[in-house]
Every structure is written in structure tokens, then in C-alpha cells.
N, C-alpha and C positions, 0 to 999 in steps of 0.2 A: 285510878287513872285509866283513861281510855286509850286505845291504840290509835296512832296516827298512821294513815295510809297515804303515801305520796306517789302519784303517777308522774313519770318523767320520761325524757328521751335524752340520750347521750349527746345528740347534736343541738339541743335546745339551749341557747344562751341564757334565757330566763330561768331555766331549771338550774343551771350552774350557779347563777347568782343567788337563787333561793336556797340552794344547799349551803352556800357560803354564809348567808344570813342565819340559817339554822345552826351552823357551828358557832357563830358569834353569840347567838342567843343562849345556846347551851353553856357557853363559857361564862356569860354574864349571869345566868341563872342556873347553877349546877343541878338543882332538883329536876330540871327538865330532861336531864340525861337519863333519868329513871323511867321516863314515859316510853312505852313500847313504840317503836318506829319501824314501819315496813316500807321500803322504797321499791317500786316496781317500774322497770323500764318497759314501756308499752311495746317497743319493738322486739324485746326479748321474751315477753310474756303476753302476747296479744289475746290469748284465751281469757286470762284474768281481766285484762283491760276492757274487753268487750262486755263484761258483766256489770260495768259501771257506766253511769250516764254523765259523760263529760266530753268536751270537744278540744279544749286547750290544755296545754301543760305549762307549768306544773299545776296539778290539781291535788287538793288535800281533802281527805275524808277523815272524820273523827267518829268512831263508833258507827260506821256506815252512813254517816250524814255528810254530804258535801259541804265544806265550810269555806273553800276558796278554789277558784279556777282562774288560770291565766297568770300573766306577769304579776309579780308580787313585790311589794316593798317590805322592808324589815318589820314594820308594825303589823302588816298583814300576817306574816309568819308568826310573830309573837302571839297574835290572837288565836292562831291554830293551836299553839302550845297551851294557851290559857284555857281554851275550850276542852282540850284533852285532860287538863288537870281537874276540871270540874267533876264533882261527884254526881 
């Protein structure tokens, strides 16, 4: 399994919804709870955020590859988990 890296902001409504979708997906598919997940608030850790090429949050990277950027629906988030599960 590959690590999921999520960039977010506390004031972002799309990020809050994405995190809710993530929780739902992990409840629906418990094996996804085993995928390493690192969530970075870009306002709290701007040095790390500046190392990545993105503009909108939430943004997801899997194994240092950007797989989604911006407002996300539940299926978009599910694809992030599926990508992380790939060998």
C-alpha cells in the first residue's frame, strides 16, 4: 500500500466534506483504514506545502503523484484510496 498525502485548510468547506467522505469510505471498506494517511494543513505547515505543485485544496498525492486536486465527490475520494491500494 502506498501513502496518501492530503493537503487541506481548516477553513475550506470542500476539505471538510472530503474528510467526511474519507471516513465514510473507510467505514464501508475497512481495509482502507490500513493505508497510511498523512494530512497536512497548508496554513500550519507551509514549508511542506510549498514543496508540492498544487493550487486548490483538498489535494491528494499517492506515492508523490498528484491524483486529485480541488473539490471532490465521494467517488473521487474512493479512487484515491484505490490508487493507494495498487501494488
